[in-house]
N, CA, C and O atoms as a Tinker XYZ file with bonds, in Angstrom:
   348  protein
     1  N    -43.468000    5.839000   43.927000    73     2
     2  CA   -43.673000    7.212000   44.339000    64     1     3
     3  C    -44.465000    7.224000   45.644000    63     2     4     5
     4  O    -45.426000    6.476000   45.826000    81     3
     5  N    -44.031000    8.088000   46.529000    73     3     6
     6  CA   -44.716000    8.278000   47.804000    64     5     7
     7  C    -45.288000    9.688000   47.816000    63     6     8     9
     8  O    -44.595000   10.650000   47.486000    81     7
     9  N    -46.560000    9.806000   48.198000    73     7    10
    10  CA   -47.186000   11.116000   48.344000    64     9    11
    11  C    -47.765000   11.209000   49.750000    63    10    12    13
    12  O    -48.323000   10.243000   50.269000    81    11
    13  N    -47.627000   12.375000   50.355000    73    11    14
    14  CA   -48.181000   12.597000   51.681000    64    13    15
    15  C    -48.454000   14.084000   51.865000    63    14    16    17
    16  O    -47.897000   14.933000   51.169000    81    15
    17  N    -49.318000   14.368000   52.812000    73    15    18
    18  CA   -49.678000   15.757000   53.089000    64    17    19
    19  C    -48.985000   16.206000   54.374000    63    18    20    21
    20  O    -48.899000   15.455000   55.345000    81    19
    21  N    -48.500000   17.428000   54.358000    73    19    22
    22  CA   -47.910000   18.031000   55.551000    64    21    23
    23  C    -48.598000   19.369000   55.802000    63    22    24    25
    24  O    -49.146000   19.985000   54.889000    81    23
    25  N    -48.557000   19.798000   57.050000    73    23    26
    26  CA   -49.090000   21.102000   57.419000    64    25    27
    27  C    -47.920000   21.985000   57.820000    63    26    28    29
    28  O    -47.052000   21.566000   58.587000    81    27
    29  N    -47.897000   23.193000   57.307000    73    27    30
    30  CA   -46.847000   24.149000   57.646000    64    29    31
    31  C    -47.141000   24.659000   59.054000    63    30    32    33
    32  O    -48.159000   25.310000   59.288000    81    31
    33  N    -46.245000   24.358000   59.984000    73    31    34
    34  CA   -46.432000   24.762000   61.373000    64    33    35
    35  C    -45.467000   25.867000   61.789000    63    34    36    37
    36  O    -45.558000   26.394000   62.897000    81    35
    37  N    -44.555000   26.210000   60.907000    73    35    38
    38  CA   -43.559000   27.229000   61.202000    64    37    39
    39  C    -44.221000   28.603000   61.224000    63    38    40    41
    40  O    -44.933000   28.976000   60.291000    81    39
    41  N    -43.978000   29.346000   62.291000    73    39    42
    42  CA   -44.493000   30.711000   62.357000    64    41    43
    43  C    -43.850000   31.522000   61.231000    63    42    44    45
    44  O    -42.626000   31.544000   61.099000    81    43
    45  N    -44.646000   32.163000   60.451000    73    43    46
    46  CA   -44.130000   32.919000   59.308000    64    45    47
    47  C    -44.108000   32.112000   58.022000    63    46    48    49
    48  O    -43.773000   32.651000   56.967000    81    47
    49  N    -44.457000   30.836000   58.083000    73    47    50
    50  CA   -44.528000   30.004000   56.885000    64    49    51
    51  C    -43.169000   29.567000   56.368000    63    50    52    53
    52  O    -42.171000   29.613000   57.086000    81    51
    53  N    -43.146000   29.145000   55.120000    73    51    54
    54  CA   -41.903000   28.660000   54.511000    64    53    55
    55  C    -41.112000   29.832000   53.942000    63    54    56    57
    56  O    -41.021000   30.014000   52.728000    81    55
    57  N    -40.554000   30.608000   54.835000    73    55    58
    58  CA   -39.695000   31.725000   54.438000    64    57    59
    59  C    -38.288000   31.191000   54.189000    63    58    60    61
    60  O    -38.104000   29.977000   54.100000    81    59
    61  N    -37.309000   32.051000   54.075000    73    59    62
    62  CA   -35.958000   31.664000   53.637000    64    61    63
    63  C    -35.314000   30.574000   54.488000    63    62    64    65
    64  O    -34.775000   29.614000   53.937000    81    63
    65  N    -35.353000   30.694000   55.807000    73    63    66
    66  CA   -34.663000   29.726000   56.656000    64    65    67
    67  C    -35.248000   28.314000   56.533000    63    66    68    69
    68  O    -34.496000   27.377000   56.263000    81    67
    69  N    -36.568000   28.125000   56.720000    73    67    70
    70  CA   -37.090000   26.770000   56.561000    64    69    71
    71  C    -36.976000   26.248000   55.130000    63    70    72    73
    72  O    -36.773000   25.053000   54.916000    81    71
    73  N    -37.107000   27.137000   54.161000    73    71    74
    74  CA   -36.953000   26.708000   52.763000    64    73    75
    75  C    -35.531000   26.202000   52.533000    63    74    76    77
    76  O    -35.331000   25.200000   51.846000    81    75
    77  N    -34.552000   26.884000   53.100000    73    75    78
    78  CA   -33.154000   26.463000   52.961000    64    77    79
    79  C    -32.919000   25.111000   53.636000    63    78    80    81
    80  O    -32.199000   24.269000   53.100000    81    79
    81  N    -33.516000   24.902000   54.800000    73    79    82
    82  CA   -33.374000   23.607000   55.483000    64    81    83
    83  C    -33.973000   22.478000   54.638000    63    82    84    85
    84  O    -33.402000   21.392000   54.546000    81    83
    85  N    -35.118000   22.744000   54.029000    73    83    86
    86  CA   -35.753000   21.746000   53.185000    64    85    87
    87  C    -34.907000   21.452000   51.949000    63    86    88    89
    88  O    -34.758000   20.292000   51.566000    81    87
    89  N    -34.358000   22.476000   51.330000    73    87    90
    90  CA   -33.499000   22.298000   50.152000    64    89    91
    91  C    -32.237000   21.525000   50.534000    63    90    92    93
    92  O    -31.812000   20.637000   49.795000    81    91
    93  N    -31.634000   21.854000   51.678000    73    91    94
    94  CA   -30.435000   21.134000   52.121000    64    93    95
    95  C    -30.724000   19.654000   52.325000    63    94    96    97
    96  O    -29.910000   18.804000   51.963000    81    95
    97  N    -31.867000   19.345000   52.898000    73    95    98
    98  CA   -32.233000   17.947000   53.108000    64    97    99
    99  C    -32.519000   17.269000   51.767000    63    98   100   101
   100  O    -32.168000   16.106000   51.570000    81    99
   101  N    -33.147000   17.986000   50.860000    73    99   102
   102  CA   -33.479000   17.432000   49.534000    64   101   103
   103  C    -32.235000   17.201000   48.686000    63   102   104   105
   104  O    -32.195000   16.269000   47.882000    81   103
   105  N    -31.231000   18.035000   48.857000    73   103   106
   106  CA   -30.008000   17.942000   48.060000    64   105   107
   107  C    -29.206000   16.685000   48.384000    63   106   108   109
   108  O    -28.339000   16.286000   47.606000    81   107
   109  N    -29.483000   16.066000   49.513000    73   107   110
   110  CA   -28.726000   14.889000   49.937000    64   109   111
   111  C    -29.336000   13.588000   49.424000    63   110   112   113
   112  O    -29.010000   12.512000   49.927000    81   111
   113  N    -30.213000   13.674000   48.435000    73   111   114
   114  CA   -30.930000   12.498000   47.972000    64   113   115
   115  C    -30.867000   12.359000   46.449000    63   114   116   117
   116  O    -30.529000   13.299000   45.729000    81   115
   117  N    -31.196000   11.178000   45.997000    73   115   118
   118  CA   -31.290000   10.921000   44.559000    64   117   119
   119  C    -32.722000   11.080000   44.061000    63   118   120   121
   120  O    -32.955000   11.135000   42.853000    81   119
   121  N    -33.680000   11.154000   44.976000    73   119   122
   122  CA   -35.095000   11.203000   44.616000    64   121   123
   123  C    -35.527000   12.576000   44.110000    63   122   124   125
   124  O    -34.942000   13.601000   44.457000    81   123
   125  N    -36.558000   12.563000   43.287000    73   123   126
   126  CA   -37.185000   13.803000   42.833000    64   125   127
   127  C    -38.239000   14.171000   43.869000    63   126   128   129
   128  O    -39.041000   13.330000   44.275000    81   127
   129  N    -38.236000   15.431000   44.294000    73   127   130
   130  CA   -39.161000   15.904000   45.318000    64   129   131
   131  C    -39.953000   17.075000   44.747000    63   130   132   133
   132  O    -39.378000   18.024000   44.215000    81   131
   133  N    -41.272000   16.998000   44.863000    73   131   134
   134  CA   -42.110000   18.114000   44.437000    64   133   135
   135  C    -43.064000   18.472000   45.565000    63   134   136   137
   136  O    -43.509000   17.613000   46.327000    81   135
   137  N    -43.368000   19.766000   45.653000    73   135   138
   138  CA   -44.321000   20.275000   46.630000    64   137   139
   139  C    -45.461000   20.932000   45.874000    63   138   140   141
   140  O    -45.238000   21.666000   44.911000    81   139
   141  N    -46.676000   20.668000   46.309000    73   139   142
   142  CA   -47.865000   21.239000   45.683000    64   141   143
   143  C    -48.677000   21.992000   46.719000    63   142   144   145
   144  O    -48.923000   21.506000   47.823000    81   143
   145  N    -49.083000   23.185000   46.338000    73   143   146
   146  CA   -50.043000   23.960000   47.129000    64   145   147
   147  C    -51.102000   24.433000   46.143000    63   146   148   149
   148  O    -50.860000   25.330000   45.334000    81   147
   149  N    -52.265000   23.824000   46.221000    73   147   150
   150  CA   -53.305000   24.136000   45.243000    64   149   151
   151  C    -52.828000   23.760000   43.848000    63   150   152   153
   152  O    -52.433000   22.621000   43.598000    81   151
   153  N    -52.870000   24.725000   42.952000    73   151   154
   154  CA   -52.457000   24.501000   41.563000    64   153   155
   155  C    -50.954000   24.667000   41.353000    63   154   156   157
   156  O    -50.431000   24.297000   40.302000    81   155
   157  N    -50.258000   25.223000   42.348000    73   155   158
   158  CA   -48.813000   25.461000   42.210000    64   157   159
   159  C    -48.030000   24.203000   42.540000    63   158   160   161
   160  O    -48.307000   23.523000   43.528000    81   159
   161  N    -47.045000   23.903000   41.696000    73   159   162
   162  CA   -46.157000   22.771000   41.920000    64   161   163
   163  C    -44.724000   23.252000   41.740000    63   162   164   165
   164  O    -44.401000   23.899000   40.744000    81   163
   165  N    -43.859000   22.933000   42.712000    73   163   166
   166  CA   -42.463000   23.374000   42.639000    64   165   167
   167  C    -41.514000   22.233000   42.965000    63   166   168   169
   168  O    -41.892000   21.239000   43.584000    81   167
   169  N    -40.287000   22.403000   42.536000    73   167   170
   170  CA   -39.200000   21.465000   42.803000    64   169   171
   171  C    -38.733000   21.638000   44.248000    63   170   172   173
   172  O    -38.456000   22.756000   44.682000    81   171
   173  N    -38.645000   20.541000   44.988000    73   171   174
   174  CA   -38.209000   20.573000   46.380000    64   173   175
   175  C    -36.735000   20.887000   46.558000    63   174   176   177
   176  O    -36.262000   21.003000   47.688000    81   175
   177  N    -36.002000   21.025000   45.465000    73   175   178
   178  CA   -34.578000   21.382000   45.538000    64   177   179
   179  C    -34.346000   22.858000   45.218000    63   178   180   181
   180  O    -33.202000   23.310000   45.172000    81   179
   181  N    -35.416000   23.604000   44.999000    73   179   182
   182  CA   -35.300000   25.006000   44.611000    64   181   183
   183  C    -35.810000   25.913000   45.725000    63   182   184   185
   184  O    -37.004000   25.932000   46.022000    81   183
   185  N    -34.900000   26.661000   46.336000    73   183   186
   186  CA   -35.301000   27.557000   47.417000    64   185   187
   187  C    -36.267000   28.624000   46.903000    63   186   188   189
   188  O    -37.237000   28.966000   47.581000    81   187
   189  N    -36.005000   29.143000   45.720000    73   187   190
   190  CA   -36.918000   30.145000   45.157000    64   189   191
   191  C    -38.278000   29.536000   44.847000    63   190   192   193
   192  O    -39.313000   30.160000   45.083000    81   191
   193  N    -38.274000   28.328000   44.321000    73   191   194
   194  CA   -39.535000   27.653000   44.042000    64   193   195
   195  C    -40.358000   27.470000   45.300000    63   194   196   197
   196  O    -41.556000   27.754000   45.312000    81   195
   197  N    -39.724000   27.000000   46.355000    73   195   198
   198  CA   -40.429000   26.777000   47.621000    64   197   199
   199  C    -40.994000   28.087000   48.155000    63   198   200   201
   200  O    -42.128000   28.136000   48.631000    81   199
   201  N    -40.197000   29.142000   48.073000    73   199   202
   202  CA   -40.656000   30.431000   48.593000    64   201   203
   203  C    -41.797000   31.005000   47.750000    63   202   204   205
   204  O    -42.646000   31.722000   48.280000    81   203
   205  N    -41.832000   30.704000   46.445000    73   203   206
   206  CA   -42.911000   31.225000   45.601000    64   205   207
   207  C    -44.246000   30.531000   45.860000    63   206   208   209
   208  O    -45.287000   31.005000   45.405000    81   207
   209  N    -44.225000   29.417000   46.586000    73   207   210
   210  CA   -45.483000   28.789000   46.962000    64   209   211
   211  C    -46.316000   29.718000   47.851000    63   210   212   213
   212  O    -47.546000   29.667000   47.845000    81   211
   213  N    -45.624000   30.561000   48.607000    73   211   214
   214  CA   -46.337000   31.448000   49.523000    64   213   215
   215  C    -47.007000   30.675000   50.640000    63   214   216   217
   216  O    -48.073000   31.068000   51.115000    81   215
   217  N    -46.395000   29.580000   51.066000    73   215   218
   218  CA   -46.977000   28.730000   52.108000    64   217   219
   219  C    -46.852000   29.406000   53.473000    63   218   220   221
   220  O    -45.754000   29.708000   53.939000    81   219
   221  N    -48.002000   29.633000   54.096000    73   219   222
   222  CA   -48.036000   30.265000   55.415000    64   221   223
   223  C    -48.421000   29.238000   56.470000    63   222   224   225
   224  O    -48.848000   28.127000   56.155000    81   223
   225  N    -48.262000   29.630000   57.718000    73   223   226
   226  CA   -48.580000   28.735000   58.829000    64   225   227
   227  C    -50.028000   28.253000   58.701000    63   226   228   229
   228  O    -50.949000   29.051000   58.528000    81   227
   229  N    -50.206000   26.943000   58.788000    73   227   230
   230  CA   -51.528000   26.340000   58.678000    64   229   231
   231  C    -51.847000   25.794000   57.297000    63   230   232   233
   232  O    -52.782000   25.007000   57.151000    81   231
   233  N    -51.091000   26.192000   56.278000    73   231   234
   234  CA   -51.315000   25.679000   54.927000    64   233   235
   235  C    -50.956000   24.199000   54.848000    63   234   236   237
   236  O    -50.048000   23.726000   55.532000    81   235
   237  N    -51.680000   23.485000   54.007000    73   235   238
   238  CA   -51.383000   22.076000   53.759000    64   237   239
   239  C    -50.709000   21.957000   52.393000    63   238   240   241
   240  O    -51.131000   22.578000   51.417000    81   239
   241  N    -49.657000   21.148000   52.349000    73   239   242
   242  CA   -48.916000   20.911000   51.116000    64   241   243
   243  C    -48.929000   19.422000   50.806000    63   242   244   245
   244  O    -48.896000   18.591000   51.714000    81   243
   245  N    -48.976000   19.094000   49.534000    73   243   246
   246  CA   -48.839000   17.715000   49.098000    64   245   247
   247  C    -47.393000   17.532000   48.649000    63   246   248   249
   248  O    -46.907000   18.247000   47.773000    81   247
   249  N    -46.723000   16.577000   49.254000    73   247   250
   250  CA   -45.323000   16.301000   48.938000    64   249   251
   251  C    -45.260000   14.980000   48.178000    63   250   252   253
   252  O    -45.867000   13.990000   48.587000    81   251
   253  N    -44.520000   14.974000   47.068000    73   251   254
   254  CA   -44.297000   13.763000   46.290000    64   253   255
   255  C    -42.805000   13.475000   46.254000    63   254   256   257
   256  O    -41.995000   14.364000   45.993000    81   255
   257  N    -42.454000   12.232000   46.515000    73   255   258
   258  CA   -41.055000   11.803000   46.494000    64   257   259
   259  C    -40.972000   10.573000   45.605000    63   258   260   261
   260  O    -41.691000    9.596000   45.816000    81   259
   261  N    -40.090000   10.623000   44.609000    73   259   262
   262  CA   -39.972000    9.530000   43.663000    64   261   263
   263  C    -38.500000    9.236000   43.410000    63   262   264   265
   264  O    -37.761000   10.093000   42.927000    81   263
   265  N    -38.080000    8.018000   43.739000    73   263   266
   266  CA   -36.697000    7.635000   43.501000    64   265   267
   267  C    -36.295000    6.431000   44.328000    63   266   268   269
   268  O    -37.099000    5.871000   45.073000    81   267
   269  N    -35.047000    6.048000   44.185000    73   267   270
   270  CA   -34.535000    4.847000   44.837000    64   269   271
   271  C    -34.587000    4.919000   46.358000    63   270   272   273
   272  O    -34.806000    3.904000   47.020000    81   271
   273  N    -34.389000    6.109000   46.915000    73   271   274
   274  CA   -34.362000    6.260000   48.377000    64   273   275
   275  C    -35.598000    7.001000   48.894000    63   274   276   277
   276  O    -35.539000    7.688000   49.914000    81   275
   277  N    -36.716000    6.852000   48.181000    73   275   278
   278  CA   -37.907000    7.637000   48.479000    64   277   279
   279  C    -38.452000    7.435000   49.894000    63   278   280   281
   280  O    -38.950000    8.388000   50.494000    81   279
   281  N    -38.373000    6.236000   50.435000    73   279   282
   282  CA   -38.910000    5.989000   51.779000    64   281   283
   283  C    -38.132000    6.769000   52.829000    63   282   284   285
   284  O    -38.726000    7.393000   53.709000    81   283
   285  N    -36.825000    6.737000   52.742000    73   283   286
   286  CA   -35.972000    7.466000   53.682000    64   285   287
   287  C    -36.178000    8.968000   53.546000    63   286   288   289
   288  O    -36.271000    9.684000   54.543000    81   287
   289  N    -36.246000    9.433000   52.317000    73   287   290
   290  CA   -36.418000   10.864000   52.046000    64   289   291
   291  C    -37.775000   11.345000   52.549000    63   290   292   293
   292  O    -37.863000   12.398000   53.180000    81   291
   293  N    -38.832000   10.584000   52.275000    73   291   294
   294  CA   -40.170000   10.963000   52.722000    64   293   295
   295  C    -40.224000   11.067000   54.244000    63   294   296   297
   296  O    -40.796000   12.014000   54.784000    81   295
   297  N    -39.632000   10.102000   54.932000    73   295   298
   298  CA   -39.617000   10.120000   56.401000    64   297   299
   299  C    -38.856000   11.335000   56.914000    63   298   300   301
   300  O    -39.269000   11.965000   57.888000    81   299
   301  N    -37.755000   11.661000   56.267000    73   299   302
   302  CA   -36.940000   12.801000   56.671000    64   301   303
   303  C    -37.695000   14.122000   56.507000    63   302   304   305
   304  O    -37.636000   14.992000   57.375000    81   303
   305  N    -38.401000   14.259000   55.388000    73   303   306
   306  CA   -39.164000   15.485000   55.139000    64   305   307
   307  C    -40.339000   15.593000   56.115000    63   306   308   309
   308  O    -40.613000   16.671000   56.641000    81   307
   309  N    -41.026000   14.483000   56.352000    73   307   310
   310  CA   -42.132000   14.500000   57.313000    64   309   311
   311  C    -41.636000   14.921000   58.691000    63   310   312   313
   312  O    -42.289000   15.710000   59.373000    81   311
   313  N    -40.499000   14.404000   59.097000    73   311   314
   314  CA   -39.927000   14.747000   60.397000    64   313   315
   315  C    -39.611000   16.239000   60.467000    63   314   316   317
   316  O    -39.858000   16.874000   61.492000    81   315
   317  N    -39.078000   16.793000   59.408000    73   315   318
   318  CA   -38.745000   18.210000   59.362000    64   317   319
   319  C    -40.000000   19.067000   59.607000    63   318   320   321
   320  O    -39.962000   20.022000   60.382000    81   319
   321  N    -41.094000   18.720000   58.947000    73   319   322
   322  CA   -42.342000   19.463000   59.139000    64   321   323
   323  C    -42.921000   19.223000   60.531000    63   322   324   325
   324  O    -43.408000   20.160000   61.164000    81   323
   325  N    -42.876000   17.988000   61.013000    73   323   326
   326  CA   -43.423000   17.672000   62.341000    64   325   327
   327  C    -42.693000   18.405000   63.448000    63   326   328   329
   328  O    -43.295000   18.760000   64.462000    81   327
   329  N    -41.403000   18.635000   63.264000    73   327   330
   330  CA   -40.590000   19.332000   64.271000    64   329   331
   331  C    -40.521000   20.829000   64.013000    63   330   332   333
   332  O    -39.702000   21.526000   64.613000    81   331
   333  N    -41.368000   21.325000   63.129000    73   331   334
   334  CA   -41.411000   22.762000   62.793000    64   333   335
   335  C    -40.043000   23.303000   62.395000    63   334   336   337
   336  O    -39.683000   24.433000   62.726000    81   335
   337  N    -39.284000   22.467000   61.674000    73   335   338
   338  CA   -37.988000   22.842000   61.136000    64   337   339
   339  C    -36.949000   23.164000   62.215000    63   338   340   341
   340  O    -36.008000   23.923000   61.982000    81   339
   341  N    -37.139000   22.570000   63.404000    73   339   342
   342  CA   -36.141000   22.692000   64.470000    64   341   343
   343  C    -35.193000   21.506000   64.346000    63   342   344   345
   344  O    -35.644000   20.368000   64.210000    81   343
   345  N    -33.922000   21.749000   64.390000    73   343   346
   346  CA   -32.920000   20.685000   64.195000    64   345   347
   347  C    -32.921000   19.690000   65.316000    63   346   348
   348  O    -32.139000   18.739000   65.299000    81   347
């Protein structure tokens, strides 16, 4: 299992568009992905779950990736956050 912290840099936070990009990237993997904000924990494959985190710009999230391709998936998710969800 790989765990790392990311900062939400997207203006407006993890609203529908960035949440959808994250879900699309998560759907292409075999690994289990979870996002934590404080006491809330959600499935990284659920757009509604991600949006219920209420993550706004500047919030820090703990991301956990567990599975056969976890290293590739973790790097991909980190890149998505680092690039502020720009393709």
